[in-house]
C-alpha positions in Angstrom: 113.4 103.4 99.6 111.7 100.7 98.2 108.1 99.3 99.7 107.7 95.8 98.5 104.5 93.6 97.9 105.6 91.4 100.9 106.0 95.0 102.8 102.4 95.7 102.1 101.0 92.3 103.1 102.8 92.1 106.1 101.3 95.7 107.4 98.0 95.2 106.1 97.7 91.9 107.9 99.0 93.0 111.1 96.8 95.8 110.8 93.5 93.4 110.4 92.8 95.2 106.9 91.9 92.6 104.3 92.6 92.9 100.7 88.8 94.2 99.8 88.5 96.4 102.5 91.6 98.1 102.0 90.7 98.2 98.0 87.4 99.7 98.7 89.0 102.5 101.2 91.3 103.4 98.2 88.6 103.1 95.6 90.9 100.5 93.6 89.7 97.0 92.5 91.0 93.9 94.4 92.8 92.9 91.7 95.0 96.2 92.2 95.9 95.2 96.1 96.9 91.9 94.6 99.1 93.1 92.0 101.0 95.3 94.6 101.5 92.5 97.0 102.7 90.2 94.3 105.2 92.9 92.9 103.7 93.3 89.3 102.9 96.8 90.2 103.4 99.4 93.0 101.0 102.1 94.5 101.7 105.4 94.0 103.0 107.7 96.4 99.5 109.2 97.5 98.4 105.5 97.2 101.1 104.7 100.0 100.4 107.6 102.4 96.4 106.6 102.2 97.7 103.0 102.8 99.5 104.1 105.9 96.3 106.0 107.2 93.9 103.2 106.7 96.2 100.9 108.2 96.9 103.1 111.0 100.7 103.2 110.5 103.3 106.2 111.3 104.1 106.9 107.6 107.3 108.6 108.8 108.6 106.0 110.9 107.6 103.3 108.1 109.8 105.3 105.7 112.5 105.7 107.8 112.8 102.0 108.6 112.5 101.2 104.8 115.4 103.6 103.8 117.4 102.0 106.4 117.1 98.5 105.8 120.2 97.0 103.8 117.9 94.7 101.2 114.4 94.8 99.9 114.4 91.2 100.8 114.7 92.1 104.2 111.7 92.3 106.2 110.8 95.4 108.1 110.4 95.7 111.7 106.7 96.2 112.1 106.7 96.6 115.8 105.5 99.9 117.1 104.6 101.5 113.5 101.0 102.2 114.8 102.1 104.6 117.1 101.0 108.1 115.9 
């Protein structure tokens, strides 16, 4: 399973959370969020689950979709990920 920067950006935007707000809630610098979204680094597993909480995303459903996609360059289906 690979959670890419594009995945994070798409989910964050769809959830209406900007980089600054996400950084504030995760207690990281906004540059960290930018680095994740550009692929320079990745969030830890703990941060991944916090991102799901902040963006109101069903983590189990997201992990399932990430694991089942053919390629990390294929966008994940973001529909219904907020159903908890």
